[in-house]
N, C-alpha and C positions, 0 to 999 in steps of 0.2 A: 620202204613206205611209197606205196604208188604213186604217181607220178601225179600232175595237177591238170587243170581243165583247160582246155582252149576252143575258141571257135563260137564264142558264147556274145550274140547281141553286139556285136560294133558297133561304137556312135555313143554308147553310153555312157564314155571316159569322166564327164563331170559330176555323177554320181559319188566319184572318190577323187581324193585331190591328191595323192601320191600319184608324181608322174611314172609314165613306165620309164625301165632301165632294159637295154637288150633291145630287142625285134620293136623298130617302129609299128606305130601304130595301124599303117598298110600293109602291115606284113600280118594282121589278124583280119586283113579285111580283103584285099586283093590276093586271093590265094583260086589256086587250079582248081576248076569244077571237075569232078571225079565225074567219067565217064566209065562205069562197070563193064565189062566184056562180057558177053550175054552168058559163059559160063557160071558166073556170078549170080547177074540178076536172076538166073532161072534157078537158082535154091528158093528165090521167095515167088514164084510166079504161080505155082498151082497154088497155093491159098494164101490167108494171112496168115503170117507167123502167128504162133502162139506156145503158149506151155502144155508139156503135156507129163505123162507120170516121170517121163524116163528125168525131166530135169528137177524129180524133187530132192534128190542128194544133195542139189545144188542150190543154196538158200534154205538149207533146216533149220536145228532148233537155234543155233547160235544167231540166225537171223528170222525166226518167228516163218521162216517157209514160204520166200518172195516168189516162188513160182505157185504157188497157193493165192496171191494175194489179188490177183484179178486186175481190170482195167479203171483208169480215173477219165472223169469229163474234164475237158480243158477247151477251150473257146478254139482252140485249133483240130481238135477232134480228139475221141478218145485214144489214152495212152497207157501201157502198157509196157510191165518190166518183165522179159524173158529173160531167165537165166542160160546164158551163152552155153552151147555147144559146138567145141574145135569143129569138128567134122562137118558141123552145117557153117559156121559164120567166121571160121578164121580167114577166107579172103577176102569178104567184106572188112571186116574189122583191122585186117592189115593194109588193104587199101587206104583206108583213112587214117591209119599213121603214117602212110606214106606222103597225105598234102603238107606241105611244108606248114603251114599255119599251127597245127597238131602236133608237127614232129618239135618245134620249135619250145614245147614245154612237154611233152609225153617222153623225147627221145627215143619212139621204138621205129623209127625209119629204117628200112632196109627189107630185105626177105623175108619169107611168112612165118620162117623158125625163130626170128625174134620177137616178134607179137605171140605166137605159140606157147613159146616159154613162158610168158610174162604172162600168159590167163592160164596155163598149167598150175604153175606155181600157186595159183588160187584154188583152183578146183581141186589139183592134188591135196590141199590143207585141210584144217579142220571147219572150214563152213565159216571163220569168219571176217571174209573178202570176197563177196559172190561178186564175177563180172557177168552183163547183164546187157542185155540190147533194148534199146528202148523205141519200141513200135508204136509210131501214131497211124490212127486209120488204117491199120493194117500194114505197113510199112515201114521196115527198119531204119531208122534214121538217126540213131545216136547210138553212142556207147557208155555206160554206167559202171560205175563199181561202188557197191554198197558194201558198208565195211562198220565193224563193231570198234569205231575210236578208243572205246575204254581199253581193247585190247591190243589196240595197235602199238607200235610204237611212237606214235603220236602222242599218247598219253604220258610220255615222259616231258611232254613240253607246256603244259597246260594243267589245269587243275581237273582231271578226268571226273565225271560222274559213272555209277554202274549204267551199262544200256546208252550210254551217247553211241549213236549212230550217223556213220558218216558219208559223204558224198564224194565221188569225183565224176565227172562229166566229158565227155565231147560231143559236139554238133557233127554228124559226117559231112554233111552235105552244105556249099556255101548258100544254095537256095534257099538252106532254112536256116540260113545265120543273118543279123541284122534286121529283124523282122519281129520280137519280141519272143519268140518262139522259148529261147534258153528260158527266160525268165520264169515264161508261164509253166513249164517242162519243172524246172527247177522247185516255182510252189509246188507242184502235182504231186512232185516226188515225194517229198518233205511231208506233204500230207500222206501220202501213202504209209509209210514210215510209222508217222502219228498216230495213223488209224489201225495200225495192223500190230505194233511192236506196243500193247500197253506199258510195258516197264521203261521204255524210252520217254525221257523226259525233253532231248534235245535233240537236235539233227544237226550234226557238224561239218562245217566244210573247211578247207586250207589252202585255198588258192595260190599261186606266187604272186607275189606283190605287182610284177612287173605283167602281168595279166588283167589290165586295169578293166578291161568290158567283162571278164568273168568277174570279178568283183564289186562290179557295177550290177549285173546280173543277178545276182546273191541278194545284196540290197535289195533289187527291184522285186525279190520273189519273199522279201519278208523274214530275210536273216537281220540280224544287227553285228557291227563290226565289233569285236571284243577283244582285241588285244593282236600284236606282231610278233610272231615267233621265229627265233631262230634255230630252222630245221636243219637237218645237216645237207640238207643238196638246194636248200632256197633258204628264202626269207620269204614268211606266209604272211598273209591277213588270217586271223582265228573268226570263223564269220560262225554265226549260232542263230538258232530258230527255236525260240521255247516254245514249249507245249502250251504255256500259260499264256502267251500271247501273240499264238496263234492265227486267233479270229480278229486280233487288233492290227498286226500289220501287215 
């Protein structure tokens, strides 16, 4: 089961009344700002990052071709999910995974090979989980996993329905945290799922209960708190955004 989200909208803890256990709130807030070396930023300097035909095999039938979904409009600018290509994206994603606030929940800090193995497990699979870069205004600034929750081990822990689709998220840069961007992107991504997956009636998330800012961001994005789950590696909040209620919350 993929790890949990981090780096989402610190400061919104009052929306959720479970006290954090483990890393203190400031561990999610006062993190190191990542200054990426030129050889990494050069990967994205020539043109805005976009999906291309090579991405089509990642995000295929099981998730209705994520590479073809196109951008969504948000208050922060156009946002698009772009399926990961390891040869292009590994240095950036690995750098994010080594941010202490991210590592506290994703547990993928260390050399690039650790992140590469995590990505390959999805890319070499049957397409039930698709790792993506979140590209805002042409700039890659977040990492996402879009997955079939009904085909995931998570389905053993809650009453799953066919085509339930799950989300994991981390915001890469400290400058993009704490300003409501995570909440806006969660709403936009849930809408992308519901717009492009007509058989999906619900978008699911299961953030760690200790990650209070993440849970609060999901609530702000129109998800409802449905249950607490004792998963194999964490106690999680089951967050649900229903198609039937998407225009009400």
